[in-house]
C-alpha positions in Angstrom: -0.2 0.0 0.4 2.6 2.3 0.9 4.2 2.6 -2.8 0.3 3.3 -4.3 0.4 6.2 -1.9 3.8 7.3 -3.4 6.2 6.5 -0.2 9.3 4.5 -0.6 8.8 2.2 2.8 6.2 1.7 5.4 8.2 3.8 7.6 8.2 6.4 5.2 4.5 6.3 5.3 4.1 6.3 8.8 6.5 9.0 9.4 6.0 11.5 6.5 2.3 10.4 5.6 0.9 10.0 9.1 3.0 12.0 10.9 3.8 9.0 13.4 7.1 8.2 14.7 7.7 4.4 13.4 8.4 3.1 16.8 5.4 4.6 18.2 3.3 3.0 15.6 5.0 -0.3 16.6 3.6 0.1 19.9 -0.1 1.2 18.4 0.0 -2.1 16.4 0.9 -4.2 19.5 -1.8 -2.4 21.6 -4.4 -3.4 18.9 -3.2 -7.0 18.6 -3.3 -7.6 22.6 -6.6 -5.9 22.7 -8.4 -6.5 19.8 -11.1 -3.9 19.8 -14.4 -4.0 18.2 -14.8 -0.5 17.1 -12.4 2.4 16.0 -10.0 3.7 19.1 -8.4 7.1 18.8 -4.6 7.1 18.8 -4.7 9.5 21.6 -5.9 6.6 23.7 -3.1 4.3 22.9 -0.7 7.2 22.6 -1.9 9.8 25.1 1.0 12.0 24.4 0.1 12.1 20.5 -0.5 15.2 19.5 -3.3 16.6 17.1 -2.1 17.6 13.5 -2.1 20.9 12.1 -5.5 21.9 10.2 -6.2 19.8 7.2 -5.4 22.8 4.8 -6.4 23.2 1.0 -8.6 20.0 0.3 -8.5 20.9 -3.5 -4.8 20.8 -4.3 -3.1 17.5 -5.7 -0.2 17.9 -2.8 -2.4 16.1 -0.1 0.5 13.9 0.9 1.4 16.6 3.3 -2.0 16.7 4.9 -2.2 15.4 8.4 -5.6 12.6 8.6 -4.5 11.0 11.7 -7.8 12.2 13.3 -10.9 11.6 11.3 -13.2 14.2 12.2 -16.6 12.4 11.7 -15.5 9.9 14.5 -14.1 12.0 16.9 -15.5 15.5 16.5 -17.0 15.3 19.9 -15.0 12.7 21.8 -13.4 13.9 25.3 -10.1 13.0 23.8 -10.5 14.7 20.6 -11.8 18.2 22.5 -8.7 17.8 25.0 -6.6 17.4 21.8 -8.2 20.4 20.1 -7.6 22.4 23.1 -4.1 21.7 23.7 -3.5 22.5 19.9 -5.5 25.8 19.6 -5.9 26.9 23.1 -3.3 25.6 25.6 -3.9 28.1 28.3 -7.5 26.5 28.7 -6.2 22.9 28.2 -3.7 23.8 31.2 -6.4 25.1 33.1 -8.8 22.2 32.6 -5.9 19.8 33.5 -5.6 22.0 36.7 -8.7 20.9 37.7 -10.6 24.4 37.0 -13.6 22.6 34.8 -15.6 20.0 35.5 -15.3 18.2 32.3 -14.0 18.5 28.8 -17.0 19.8 27.3 -17.0 22.4 29.7 -13.6 23.5 29.1 -14.1 23.3 25.5 -17.4 25.6 25.7 -14.9 27.9 27.5 -12.2 27.6 24.8 -14.7 28.5 22.5 -14.2 24.9 20.5 -18.0 24.0 20.9 -20.7 26.4 21.3 -23.9 26.2 23.5 -26.8 25.8 21.7 -29.9 28.3 22.5 -33.2 27.2 23.0 -34.3 28.5 19.6 -31.3 26.1 18.2 -32.8 23.1 20.0 -36.4 23.9 18.6 -35.2 24.5 14.9 -33.0 20.9 15.4 -36.0 19.1 16.8 -38.5 20.7 14.1 -36.3 19.2 11.5 -36.3 15.7 12.9 -40.1 15.7 13.6 -42.4 13.7 11.5 -45.3 15.6 9.7 -47.6 14.5 12.1 -45.8 15.7 15.2 -45.2 19.2 13.4 -49.2 19.3 12.8 -49.6 18.5 16.4 -46.8 20.9 17.8 -48.4 23.8 15.6 -52.3 22.8 16.7 -51.1 22.8 20.4 -48.9 26.3 19.9 -52.2 27.7 18.3 -54.3 26.6 21.1 -52.0 27.7 23.7 -51.8 31.0 22.1 -55.6 31.5 22.0 -55.6 30.3 25.8 -53.1 32.8 26.7 -54.9 35.8 24.8 -58.5 34.9 26.4 -56.9 34.8 29.7 -55.6 38.4 29.5 -59.2 39.7 28.3 
């Protein structure tokens, strides 16, 4: 596979393509052999000191070999490991405050760092509206109309 990807050896692909020290990759491989996980495991769970790579960059250029693709956002976008790695990369002061116990959770620290945003009640309504069935939407609108009429009648 390394040749197809344009590397001269497995070690070159691991080091230059994934940005991982080949000796550390050997540790990861051994851990996977011993633990045989049933689902994907973030590399930071195996190697806690493994840093999050730089931002992905231009996805349209042909020079994708230099992009860091160790982290798959879809799988790790909201995991505690990923959020902590993002803080360590993007807002190290907040990450240090979290590690010193200032925040009750990684999520609270990520909120303070601005990495994730707290949804407003209106955001929640919009999200749930999109997920609601046609029948649920009709019921909601009917209940809303009834409660609005009741509120107007009470005021008069």
